[in-house]
LUMPA-851924 format. One record per residue (C-alpha): residue number from 1; x, y, z. Coordinates in Angstrom, 1 decimal. Layout:
% LUMPA-851924
NUM,X,Y,Z
...
//
This chain:
% LUMPA-851924
1,32.6,-48.0,-21.6
2,30.8,-45.3,-23.9
3,27.3,-45.7,-22.3
4,29.4,-45.0,-19.1
5,31.0,-42.0,-20.4
6,27.0,-40.7,-21.8
7,25.7,-41.3,-18.4
8,28.8,-39.5,-16.3
9,28.1,-36.6,-19.4
10,24.3,-36.6,-18.4
11,25.6,-36.3,-14.5
12,27.2,-33.4,-14.6
13,24.7,-31.8,-17.0
14,22.0,-32.4,-13.6
15,24.1,-31.8,-10.7
16,27.0,-29.1,-10.3
17,30.0,-29.8,-7.9
18,29.6,-26.7,-5.7
19,32.2,-27.6,-2.9
20,29.8,-26.2,-0.5
21,28.0,-27.2,2.7
22,24.5,-26.3,1.4
23,22.5,-26.5,4.5
24,25.4,-23.9,6.3
25,24.9,-22.1,3.2
26,21.4,-21.7,3.8
27,21.9,-21.3,7.5
28,24.4,-18.1,6.6
29,22.2,-16.5,4.1
30,19.2,-16.6,7.0
31,21.3,-14.4,9.0
32,22.3,-11.4,7.3
33,25.3,-10.4,9.4
34,27.3,-13.7,8.2
35,29.4,-13.2,5.8
36,29.6,-16.1,2.9
37,32.2,-16.3,1.4
38,33.3,-12.9,-0.8
39,29.5,-12.4,-0.4
40,27.8,-10.1,2.4
41,24.1,-10.2,2.0
42,24.2,-7.0,4.5
43,25.9,-5.0,2.1
44,23.7,-6.3,-0.7
45,20.8,-5.4,1.2
46,21.7,-1.9,1.9
47,22.9,-1.3,-1.5
48,19.7,-2.3,-3.1
49,17.4,-0.8,-0.3
50,19.4,2.5,0.2
51,17.2,4.8,2.2
52,16.1,4.6,6.0
53,17.9,1.3,6.6
54,18.2,1.7,10.7
55,14.6,2.6,10.5
56,13.3,-0.4,8.5
57,15.8,-2.6,11.0
58,13.6,-1.4,14.1
59,10.5,-1.8,12.1
60,11.5,-5.9,11.4
61,12.5,-6.5,14.7
62,9.1,-5.0,16.3
63,7.3,-7.2,13.8
64,8.7,-10.4,15.6
65,6.1,-9.9,18.2
66,3.4,-12.7,18.2
67,0.9,-10.7,17.8
68,2.0,-10.6,13.5
69,2.7,-15.0,13.5
70,0.5,-16.4,11.2
71,-3.0,-17.6,12.3
72,-4.8,-19.3,9.2
73,-7.9,-20.8,11.5
74,-9.6,-17.3,12.1
75,-12.8,-16.6,10.6
76,-13.2,-14.0,8.7
77,-14.4,-11.2,11.7
78,-11.8,-12.6,13.7
79,-9.1,-11.7,11.1
80,-10.7,-8.2,10.2
81,-10.0,-8.2,14.2
82,-6.5,-9.1,14.2
83,-5.1,-7.2,11.3
84,-6.8,-4.0,13.1
85,-5.0,-4.9,16.5
86,-2.3,-5.7,14.8
87,-2.8,-2.2,13.2
88,-3.2,-0.2,16.1
89,0.0,-2.1,17.7
90,2.4,-0.5,14.6
91,0.6,3.3,14.9
92,1.6,3.0,18.4
93,5.4,2.7,17.9
94,5.1,6.3,16.3
95,7.4,5.6,13.3
96,6.1,7.9,11.4
97,3.1,10.4,10.7
98,0.8,11.3,7.8
99,2.2,14.6,6.8
100,5.5,12.4,6.1
101,3.4,11.5,2.9
102,4.6,15.1,1.8
103,7.6,15.8,4.4
104,9.1,13.1,3.8
105,8.1,10.4,1.7
106,10.6,7.9,1.5
107,10.4,7.3,5.2
108,6.9,7.0,4.9
109,7.0,4.8,2.0
110,9.7,2.5,4.0
111,7.7,1.9,7.2
112,4.5,0.7,5.2
113,6.7,-1.1,2.9
114,8.7,-3.3,5.8
115,5.1,-4.5,7.3
116,4.3,-5.8,4.0
117,7.1,-8.4,5.2
118,4.6,-9.9,7.9
119,1.0,-9.1,6.5
120,-0.2,-7.7,3.3
121,-3.7,-7.8,4.7
122,-2.1,-5.3,7.3
123,-0.1,-3.5,4.7
124,-3.1,-2.7,2.3
125,-5.6,-1.6,5.6
126,-2.1,0.4,6.4
127,-1.6,1.8,3.3
128,-5.6,2.6,2.4
129,-6.1,4.7,5.2
130,-2.4,6.6,5.4
131,-1.6,6.3,2.0
132,-4.9,7.1,0.1
133,-7.2,8.7,2.4
134,-4.1,10.4,4.6
135,-2.3,11.0,2.1
136,-5.0,12.9,-0.3
137,-5.9,15.1,3.0
138,-1.9,16.0,3.3
139,-1.7,16.2,-0.9
140,-5.0,17.9,-1.3
141,-5.9,19.8,2.1
142,-5.0,23.2,3.6
143,-3.4,24.0,6.8
144,-7.1,23.6,8.7
145,-7.6,20.0,7.1
146,-4.4,19.2,8.3
147,-4.3,20.2,11.9
148,-8.2,19.0,12.2
149,-7.7,15.7,10.9
150,-4.4,14.6,10.7
151,-3.6,13.8,14.2
152,-7.0,11.7,14.3
153,-5.3,9.6,11.2
154,-2.3,9.4,13.0
155,-3.5,8.1,16.5
156,-6.3,6.1,14.4
157,-9.2,7.8,16.5
158,-10.5,8.2,13.0
159,-9.9,4.9,10.8
160,-10.2,6.6,7.0
161,-11.5,4.8,3.6
162,-10.8,6.2,0.1
163,-13.5,6.7,-2.1
164,-12.6,6.7,-5.4
165,-13.7,3.4,-7.6
166,-17.5,3.1,-8.2
167,-19.3,0.7,-9.2
168,-19.3,1.3,-13.3
169,-16.1,3.5,-13.2
170,-12.7,2.0,-12.0
171,-9.6,3.6,-13.7
172,-12.2,6.6,-15.9
173,-12.3,8.7,-12.6
174,-13.1,11.8,-14.8
175,-16.6,9.9,-15.8
176,-17.4,9.2,-11.7
177,-21.2,9.7,-11.1
178,-21.4,10.3,-7.3
179,-22.8,14.1,-7.4
180,-21.4,17.4,-4.9
181,-23.8,20.2,-5.6
182,-23.1,23.7,-3.7
183,-26.0,24.6,-1.4
184,-25.8,28.5,-0.7
185,-28.4,28.4,1.6
186,-27.3,25.6,4.2
187,-23.1,26.8,3.4
188,-23.2,23.1,3.0
189,-22.0,20.4,-0.2
190,-24.9,17.8,-0.7
191,-23.2,14.7,-1.4
192,-25.6,12.0,-3.5
193,-25.5,8.8,-5.7
194,-27.7,8.8,-8.5
195,-27.9,5.2,-8.8
196,-26.4,2.1,-7.8
197,-23.5,2.3,-10.8
198,-22.5,5.2,-8.8
199,-22.1,3.9,-5.1
200,-18.6,3.4,-4.2
201,-17.5,-0.2,-4.7
202,-14.7,-2.3,-3.2
203,-13.6,0.7,-0.5
204,-11.2,-0.5,1.7
205,-11.6,0.0,5.5
206,-15.8,0.4,5.0
207,-17.3,-2.5,5.3
208,-16.6,-2.2,8.9
209,-14.1,0.5,10.9
210,-13.8,3.2,9.1
211,-15.4,6.3,9.7
212,-14.4,9.0,7.6
213,-14.4,8.8,3.8
214,-12.1,10.9,1.1
215,-15.0,11.0,-1.4
216,-14.5,11.7,-5.1
217,-17.6,13.4,-6.7
218,-18.1,15.6,-9.7
219,-19.1,19.3,-8.2
220,-21.3,21.7,-9.6
221,-21.6,25.3,-8.2
222,-24.1,27.6,-9.1
223,-24.8,25.2,-12.2
224,-22.1,25.1,-13.7
225,-20.4,21.5,-13.9
226,-16.6,21.6,-12.4
227,-15.3,18.8,-12.9
228,-13.9,15.4,-10.1
229,-12.9,17.4,-6.2
230,-12.6,15.2,-3.3
231,-14.5,15.7,-0.3
232,-13.7,14.3,3.5
233,-17.1,12.8,4.7
234,-18.1,11.2,8.0
235,-19.2,7.7,7.5
236,-19.5,6.4,11.0
237,-19.7,8.2,14.1
238,-18.0,7.7,17.1
239,-19.6,4.8,18.2
240,-19.0,3.2,15.0
241,-22.7,3.6,13.9
242,-23.7,4.9,10.0
243,-24.2,8.7,10.0
244,-27.4,9.8,8.6
245,-28.0,9.4,4.5
246,-25.0,6.9,4.6
247,-25.3,3.4,4.0
248,-22.7,0.6,3.3
249,-22.6,-2.9,2.5
250,-20.0,-5.6,3.5
251,-18.3,-7.0,0.6
252,-17.8,-10.0,2.5
253,-15.1,-12.8,1.9
254,-12.9,-12.4,-0.8
255,-10.0,-15.0,-2.4
256,-7.4,-13.1,-0.6
257,-6.4,-10.2,1.9
258,-9.4,-10.8,4.5
259,-8.0,-8.7,6.9
260,-9.1,-5.9,5.2
261,-12.9,-5.0,5.1
262,-14.0,-3.8,1.8
263,-17.6,-2.3,1.4
264,-19.8,-0.3,-1.2
265,-21.2,3.4,0.0
266,-24.2,4.9,-1.0
267,-25.0,8.5,0.0
268,-28.5,9.8,0.2
269,-28.1,13.6,0.1
270,-25.6,14.4,2.7
271,-24.6,17.4,4.0
272,-21.0,18.2,4.9
273,-19.7,21.3,5.5
274,-18.1,23.9,3.1
275,-14.8,23.0,4.3
276,-14.9,19.2,3.9
277,-13.8,20.3,0.3
278,-10.1,19.6,-0.2
279,-9.1,22.9,-1.3
280,-5.9,23.3,-2.7
281,-6.5,23.8,-5.7
282,-9.8,25.1,-5.7
283,-12.4,26.8,-3.3
284,-15.8,28.0,-2.9
285,-16.8,31.0,-0.9
286,-19.8,31.1,1.3
287,-21.5,33.2,-1.7
288,-21.1,30.0,-3.9
289,-18.3,31.4,-5.9
290,-15.7,29.0,-7.2
291,-12.3,29.7,-7.7
292,-9.1,27.8,-8.7
293,-5.9,29.2,-9.9
294,-6.2,26.1,-12.3
295,-8.4,27.1,-15.2
296,-9.0,23.5,-17.0
297,-11.1,21.0,-15.8
298,-8.7,18.8,-17.4
299,-5.2,19.9,-15.8
300,-7.4,20.0,-12.4
301,-8.2,16.4,-12.5
302,-4.5,15.9,-13.0
303,-3.4,17.5,-10.5
304,-5.9,15.7,-8.1
305,-5.1,12.2,-8.7
306,-1.4,13.1,-8.9
307,-1.2,12.5,-5.5
308,-2.0,8.6,-6.0
309,1.6,8.2,-7.1
310,3.1,7.3,-3.9
311,0.2,4.2,-3.4
312,1.1,2.9,-6.5
313,4.9,2.7,-5.8
314,4.0,0.8,-2.2
315,1.4,-1.7,-4.6
316,4.6,-2.2,-6.7
317,7.2,-2.7,-4.0
318,4.7,-4.6,-2.2
319,4.8,-7.6,-5.0
320,8.9,-7.0,-5.2
321,8.5,-7.9,-1.7
322,6.5,-10.7,-2.0
323,9.4,-12.2,-4.5
324,11.7,-11.9,-2.6
325,9.9,-13.7,0.6
326,8.8,-16.2,-2.4
327,12.6,-17.1,-3.5
328,14.2,-16.8,-0.1
329,11.9,-19.4,1.2
330,12.4,-21.6,-2.1
331,16.3,-21.2,-1.9
332,16.8,-21.7,1.7
333,14.9,-25.3,1.6
334,16.1,-26.6,-1.8
335,19.6,-26.0,0.3
336,18.5,-28.2,3.4
337,16.2,-30.6,1.2
338,18.0,-33.8,0.4
339,16.7,-36.2,-2.9
340,18.0,-39.6,-3.8
341,20.6,-39.9,-0.9
342,22.7,-36.6,0.6
343,22.4,-34.5,-2.5
344,20.7,-31.4,-1.9
345,18.0,-30.6,-4.3
346,19.8,-27.0,-4.9
347,22.8,-29.2,-6.2
348,20.5,-30.1,-9.5
349,21.2,-27.8,-12.4
350,17.6,-28.2,-13.1
351,16.4,-26.5,-10.1
352,19.0,-24.0,-10.4
353,17.5,-22.7,-13.7
354,13.8,-23.0,-11.9
355,15.4,-20.6,-9.0
356,18.1,-18.5,-9.8
357,16.3,-16.6,-13.2
358,13.8,-15.5,-10.6
359,16.0,-14.6,-8.3
360,18.1,-12.5,-10.5
361,14.7,-10.6,-11.9
362,13.9,-10.0,-8.2
363,16.8,-7.7,-7.8
364,16.2,-6.3,-10.9
365,13.2,-5.5,-9.8
366,14.2,-4.1,-6.7
367,16.8,-1.8,-8.3
368,14.5,-0.9,-10.6
369,12.0,0.4,-7.6
370,14.9,1.8,-6.3
371,15.1,4.2,-9.0
372,11.3,4.6,-9.3
373,11.9,6.2,-5.8
374,14.4,8.2,-6.4
375,12.8,9.8,-9.4
376,9.3,10.5,-7.5
377,11.0,12.0,-4.4
378,14.4,13.7,-5.1
379,16.2,15.5,-7.4
380,19.2,13.0,-7.5
381,20.0,10.4,-10.2
382,20.1,7.2,-8.5
383,23.7,6.6,-9.4
384,24.8,9.7,-7.2
385,22.2,8.9,-4.4
386,23.8,8.9,-1.2
387,20.6,8.0,1.5
388,20.6,9.5,5.0
//
């Protein structure tokens, strides 16, 4: 008799009597419009996302287009081409413009974060183009740059990339070696890569499709070093041929994100016009006089790289969204997968202990991301925030 009681006790430890049809629960949770008992998935979704709900819904509906269906049988070049075509189709919907990076950053982030649910290569390629390249121009450039360049970025006429990281300098941006020297005689800056360690390395979009690059370089004017500044440099012409003095090596296949064409860039004394300098915080006159409202090199550098915050938020949000996808797939599958008869594996406590902490952690990270977005882009506290 004792052994029977022991078996019953162990059984209760391993399983839980939910009183629910797990298959029905899984089907209902897959439809955010269905209320399960006292739980309304839609209300929870809106509470944990908060901003641009209708816009996100429209994008998610758009992502049901067949072009976004996964295809794991493509070659490297085929996957890159598909990623470009996906981006072109997304851009054609005109959900946002590059200027939203500074005018409506929550809308900007909502658009780029949502496409990550379809394909993360697409998300990264769009992020490099709009956030890193376009956002840098929007943040550090002035009206002449906005008028001339941003419309060409908006419709992908001018695919962009972001030239900060070098082979010998990753996070140490202050130590980059790419040179930008002002030449008064030609009224141009001369962009130069002094050695291989100074080559721009692992640059998304540079390997195949990029035509313009926001290049971080050490500026020297009249023999005086002024620290890292950013220049807009054409790396390919309108026919996708490399511009004079530019050399690019395709980084080739990677362990992941093969829809993104990473590349390595060298500049051999490439001349760019004086207007190529993004001059919101510093400028150089035709006479070769450097001026800046920020006198310290260190402080100017801080302002220059401060614009990367939005990109970092999007990378973090992408990681959280990947957790959402993974936990949703695992939990729905567990509610439909029988084992040892008709019992669904989600009814086993061991399975719940595997999945539910991950679900709780994902919700906690999502709420944290919501607070980060609010802190970065509004003056309202998270608890009082009523999004538009």
